[in-house]
C-alpha positions, 0 to 999 in steps of 0.5 A: 807631711807625706810619708812613704813606707820602706817596704822591707822595714815599714821605716817612714820617709819624707817623699821628696829628697835631695840629689847631688849630682852636678849640683855638690861637685865643689870645694866652696861649700858656702854658697850651697850650704843654705840649700842643705840646711833649708832641706833639713829644716823643712822636713827632708831626710833623703841625701843622694850621692855617689863617688861618680859625682866628683866631690859631692860626698865630701861636700855633704859630709862637710855641710852636714857637719856645719848644719845647725844642731836639730831637736833631739826629736828631728829624725837624722838625715838619711845618707845614701851613696853608691859603689861604683868600680869594678872588683871586690876589694876596690868596692870595699875600699871605694865604700870605705872612702864614701863613708869617710868623706860623708862623715858617717859610721853607718850608711843608711842606704848603699847602692850599686851604681848603674849595676857595675859588677853588681854580682860581686858587690851585692854579697859584700853589701849583704855582709855590711848590712849583717854587720850593721855598716849599712842599714839598706842595700839597693841597685841603680841605673838611669839607662832604658836599656838596663831596665831588664836587668833591673826587673831581673834583680828586683824579682830574684835578689831580695834588695831594699831599694831600686833608684830609676828614672821616672818622670811625665817625660820618661814613663817607661818605668811604669810598664814593668819596673814600677809594678815589680818593685811594688810586688816584691816590696822594693823602695823606689828612688826617682832620679831625673824627676824633671828629665834632667831639666828638659821639661822645664826648657819644654814648658817655659812660658807655658801656663799651668793647666787647671789640674794644678789648682786641684793639687794646690800646685803653684809651679810646674815643678810642684805638678811634675813631683805631684805626677811622679808622687802619684804613682803608689810604688814610688817612694822619693824622688830625689831632685838635684839643686844648688838653688835655694828657691828651687829647693823650696818649691820642690819641698812644697810637694812634701805636703801634697795632695798627691795626684790620683790616676785621672790627675796624672793623665790631665798632667800628661796631657798638658805636658 
């Protein structure tokens, strides 16, 4: 299994996580319980959510409570969520709700979602980290128009994580954000590694290129993840899915190999 390091601590994470936008927004967790169980059984750890995602945080907490007990040597799930509101007190209250919904006393990663009121929330997160209530802190944004501000925060604010969009179809982060994260020791979670599904629609019916066999990839999903993971600044893409077959396909990327620059260029050309 390929590990990547969280630069601020040296902790290792498996290189493919699980997002929950849209896919886990439900009261009925029975159909998606096998997805979470299989994710953990195959060695996944990073599970990302947000109050913005409707019922997803509560669904994750419910499913984790029902997940079969793992051996004592198995690392615990790495739980990540976000604060997404205006105002210090409102942020504290929202995060308390997230802790309760996800059924944890310590959140592994708390992120400021889409930079909403980040200057107000960042001191709160730093205090929570000092107190041991969160282990890491970070910021997120999905929009290319926010990349300048993300870069400013990465280079000046000593954060642990940044979450941003990156895929074969959206390589804007390569110009400045990914180099900045590498230079300043910031771990990178990648949202939208499949461009919210648009790449699959574009590639439907198209045969895999020769580079796929070089990377032991048997699907476009695996190849697209191999491209993302080929960038050394990337810590962990977090594709969201509610389908067991898609989850299993994604997690085959946990075992590599990882694309080198020539192979990444070949993937771009094929797409």
